[in-house]
C-alpha positions as CSV (number, residue, x, y, z in Angstrom):
1,X,17.0,13.6,16.7
2,X,16.6,13.3,12.5
3,X,19.3,12.0,10.4
4,X,20.0,14.5,7.6
5,X,22.0,12.1,4.9
6,X,21.8,14.3,1.6
7,X,23.2,12.6,-1.8
8,X,24.7,14.5,-4.9
9,X,22.9,14.1,-7.8
10,X,24.5,14.8,-11.3
11,X,23.2,14.4,-14.5
12,X,25.3,12.9,-17.2
13,X,23.0,12.2,-19.9
14,X,21.4,15.3,-21.9
15,X,17.0,14.4,-22.4
16,X,17.1,14.0,-26.4
17,X,14.8,11.3,-26.2
18,X,13.6,11.0,-23.0
19,X,10.0,10.9,-22.4
20,X,8.2,14.0,-20.9
21,X,7.7,12.5,-17.3
22,X,11.7,11.9,-17.5
23,X,12.0,14.8,-18.5
24,X,10.0,16.4,-15.8
25,X,11.4,14.4,-12.7
26,X,14.7,15.8,-14.1
27,X,13.9,19.8,-13.7
28,X,12.0,18.8,-10.8
29,X,15.7,17.9,-9.1
30,X,16.6,21.2,-10.6
31,X,18.9,20.1,-13.3
32,X,18.7,22.3,-17.0
33,X,22.6,20.7,-18.1
34,X,24.7,17.6,-18.4
35,X,27.4,17.5,-15.8
36,X,25.2,20.4,-13.7
37,X,24.7,18.6,-10.0
38,X,22.2,19.8,-7.1
39,X,22.4,18.5,-3.7
40,X,19.1,17.2,-1.8
41,X,17.9,15.2,1.4
42,X,17.7,11.5,0.8
43,X,14.4,10.9,1.7
44,X,12.0,8.3,-0.5
45,X,10.1,10.6,-2.2
46,X,13.8,12.0,-4.1
47,X,15.0,7.9,-4.4
48,X,12.2,7.2,-6.2
49,X,12.6,10.4,-8.5
50,X,16.2,9.6,-9.1
51,X,15.2,5.8,-9.6
52,X,13.0,6.6,-12.8
53,X,15.6,8.9,-14.4
54,X,18.8,6.1,-13.1
55,X,19.7,5.8,-16.6
56,X,20.5,9.3,-17.0
57,X,22.3,10.6,-13.4
58,X,24.4,9.4,-10.9
59,X,24.0,9.4,-7.7
60,X,26.5,9.1,-4.5
61,X,26.6,10.7,-0.9
62,X,27.3,14.1,-0.3
């Protein structure tokens, strides 16, 4: 049986000064505004995207 862990990702900082790759990562996660949160499945792909923008977001178990 698959383990369906989920994580809650919240955008904590704005994208001013961020490079295009970081902006693309934020949009890929579905985040648009500061303070907005999204819940995603905890997979290595999502963790990799979050690692690239770790300074802009907070992550917690959902």
